[in-house]
ChimeraX commands (.cxc) that place a marker at each C-alpha (Angstrom):
marker #1 position -25.68,2.14,24.56 radius 0.5
marker #1 position -26.09,3.42,21.04 radius 0.5
marker #1 position -29.50,2.94,19.42 radius 0.5
marker #1 position -30.25,2.79,15.74 radius 0.5
marker #1 position -32.55,5.44,14.32 radius 0.5
marker #1 position -34.92,3.81,11.81 radius 0.5
marker #1 position -35.20,7.08,9.87 radius 0.5
marker #1 position -31.46,7.84,9.66 radius 0.5
marker #1 position -30.81,4.26,8.54 radius 0.5
marker #1 position -33.60,4.13,5.95 radius 0.5
marker #1 position -35.64,1.38,7.67 radius 0.5
marker #1 position -38.69,3.65,7.87 radius 0.5
marker #1 position -39.88,6.89,6.33 radius 0.5
marker #1 position -41.69,9.73,8.06 radius 0.5
marker #1 position -45.02,10.59,6.52 radius 0.5
marker #1 position -46.37,13.47,8.57 radius 0.5
marker #1 position -48.60,16.42,7.77 radius 0.5
marker #1 position -47.77,19.98,8.78 radius 0.5
marker #1 position -49.91,21.03,11.75 radius 0.5
marker #1 position -50.09,24.60,10.38 radius 0.5
marker #1 position -51.10,24.11,6.72 radius 0.5
marker #1 position -51.67,20.37,6.25 radius 0.5
marker #1 position -49.00,19.90,3.56 radius 0.5
marker #1 position -46.44,17.10,3.71 radius 0.5
marker #1 position -43.72,17.96,6.23 radius 0.5
marker #1 position -40.19,16.87,5.29 radius 0.5
marker #1 position -37.43,15.37,7.39 radius 0.5
marker #1 position -34.28,17.44,6.86 radius 0.5
marker #1 position -32.10,15.19,9.06 radius 0.5
marker #1 position -30.70,15.00,12.57 radius 0.5
marker #1 position -30.87,18.33,14.38 radius 0.5
marker #1 position -27.25,18.07,15.53 radius 0.5
marker #1 position -26.02,17.92,11.92 radius 0.5
marker #1 position -26.97,21.60,11.62 radius 0.5
marker #1 position -24.83,22.82,14.55 radius 0.5
marker #1 position -21.61,23.41,12.62 radius 0.5
marker #1 position -19.51,22.04,9.74 radius 0.5
marker #1 position -18.10,19.16,11.81 radius 0.5
marker #1 position -21.06,18.07,13.94 radius 0.5
marker #1 position -22.20,15.50,11.36 radius 0.5
marker #1 position -18.86,13.72,11.84 radius 0.5
marker #1 position -18.94,13.62,15.65 radius 0.5
marker #1 position -20.09,10.50,17.54 radius 0.5
marker #1 position -23.89,10.52,17.72 radius 0.5
marker #1 position -24.11,9.72,21.42 radius 0.5
marker #1 position -21.63,12.49,22.25 radius 0.5
marker #1 position -23.68,15.01,20.28 radius 0.5
marker #1 position -26.84,13.92,22.12 radius 0.5
marker #1 position -25.22,15.00,25.37 radius 0.5
marker #1 position -24.72,18.51,23.94 radius 0.5
marker #1 position -27.76,19.05,21.70 radius 0.5
marker #1 position -30.04,20.78,24.23 radius 0.5
marker #1 position -32.54,17.93,24.55 radius 0.5
marker #1 position -32.06,16.75,28.12 radius 0.5
marker #1 position -33.29,13.17,27.80 radius 0.5
marker #1 position -32.74,12.12,24.16 radius 0.5
marker #1 position -29.63,10.08,25.03 radius 0.5
marker #1 position -31.21,8.45,28.09 radius 0.5
marker #1 position -34.50,7.67,26.32 radius 0.5
marker #1 position -32.90,6.49,23.06 radius 0.5
marker #1 position -34.36,9.22,20.86 radius 0.5
marker #1 position -32.97,10.78,17.70 radius 0.5
marker #1 position -34.01,14.44,17.25 radius 0.5
marker #1 position -34.79,15.34,13.64 radius 0.5
marker #1 position -35.61,18.72,12.15 radius 0.5
marker #1 position -38.84,18.68,10.15 radius 0.5
marker #1 position -39.70,21.49,7.78 radius 0.5
marker #1 position -42.79,22.26,5.73 radius 0.5
marker #1 position -42.10,23.49,2.20 radius 0.5
marker #1 position -45.58,25.01,2.05 radius 0.5
marker #1 position -45.45,27.40,5.01 radius 0.5
marker #1 position -41.83,27.05,6.31 radius 0.5
marker #1 position -43.02,25.67,9.67 radius 0.5
marker #1 position -40.16,23.91,11.50 radius 0.5
marker #1 position -40.31,21.52,14.42 radius 0.5
marker #1 position -37.98,19.08,16.15 radius 0.5
marker #1 position -39.38,15.54,16.17 radius 0.5
marker #1 position -37.93,12.91,18.51 radius 0.5
marker #1 position -37.74,9.48,16.89 radius 0.5
marker #1 position -37.51,6.33,19.03 radius 0.5
marker #1 position -34.36,4.36,18.29 radius 0.5
marker link #1:1,2 radius 0.2
marker link #1:2,3 radius 0.2
marker link #1:3,4 radius 0.2
marker link #1:4,5 radius 0.2
marker link #1:5,6 radius 0.2
marker link #1:6,7 radius 0.2
marker link #1:7,8 radius 0.2
marker link #1:8,9 radius 0.2
marker link #1:9,10 radius 0.2
marker link #1:10,11 radius 0.2
marker link #1:11,12 radius 0.2
marker link #1:12,13 radius 0.2
marker link #1:13,14 radius 0.2
marker link #1:14,15 radius 0.2
marker link #1:15,16 radius 0.2
marker link #1:16,17 radius 0.2
marker link #1:17,18 radius 0.2
marker link #1:18,19 radius 0.2
marker link #1:19,20 radius 0.2
marker link #1:20,21 radius 0.2
marker link #1:21,22 radius 0.2
marker link #1:22,23 radius 0.2
marker link #1:23,24 radius 0.2
marker link #1:24,25 radius 0.2
marker link #1:25,26 radius 0.2
marker link #1:26,27 radius 0.2
marker link #1:27,28 radius 0.2
marker link #1:28,29 radius 0.2
marker link #1:29,30 radius 0.2
marker link #1:30,31 radius 0.2
marker link #1:31,32 radius 0.2
marker link #1:32,33 radius 0.2
marker link #1:33,34 radius 0.2
marker link #1:34,35 radius 0.2
marker link #1:35,36 radius 0.2
marker link #1:36,37 radius 0.2
marker link #1:37,38 radius 0.2
marker link #1:38,39 radius 0.2
marker link #1:39,40 radius 0.2
marker link #1:40,41 radius 0.2
marker link #1:41,42 radius 0.2
marker link #1:42,43 radius 0.2
marker link #1:43,44 radius 0.2
marker link #1:44,45 radius 0.2
marker link #1:45,46 radius 0.2
marker link #1:46,47 radius 0.2
marker link #1:47,48 radius 0.2
marker link #1:48,49 radius 0.2
marker link #1:49,50 radius 0.2
marker link #1:50,51 radius 0.2
marker link #1:51,52 radius 0.2
marker link #1:52,53 radius 0.2
marker link #1:53,54 radius 0.2
marker link #1:54,55 radius 0.2
marker link #1:55,56 radius 0.2
marker link #1:56,57 radius 0.2
marker link #1:57,58 radius 0.2
marker link #1:58,59 radius 0.2
marker link #1:59,60 radius 0.2
marker link #1:60,61 radius 0.2
marker link #1:61,62 radius 0.2
marker link #1:62,63 radius 0.2
marker link #1:63,64 radius 0.2
marker link #1:64,65 radius 0.2
marker link #1:65,66 radius 0.2
marker link #1:66,67 radius 0.2
marker link #1:67,68 radius 0.2
marker link #1:68,69 radius 0.2
marker link #1:69,70 radius 0.2
marker link #1:70,71 radius 0.2
marker link #1:71,72 radius 0.2
marker link #1:72,73 radius 0.2
marker link #1:73,74 radius 0.2
marker link #1:74,75 radius 0.2
marker link #1:75,76 radius 0.2
marker link #1:76,77 radius 0.2
marker link #1:77,78 radius 0.2
marker link #1:78,79 radius 0.2
marker link #1:79,80 radius 0.2
marker link #1:80,81 radius 0.2
view
């Protein structure tokens, strides 16, 4: 069953602060879109089975890469679909 990520689909916006420096941390998109040139065009559920996060498919989560422009801190954030 494919869920709908509220961030990917523009229903919500992430407004989080960087835990390292306190600046706004930015969503750079789904983590699997960074794997290679074609991963953004692959079926989302298929990529979730190969993305290294064991339960994101089963739990209906969309892993996003967040990055702070202030201190370059990066973290993967799992968004409930």
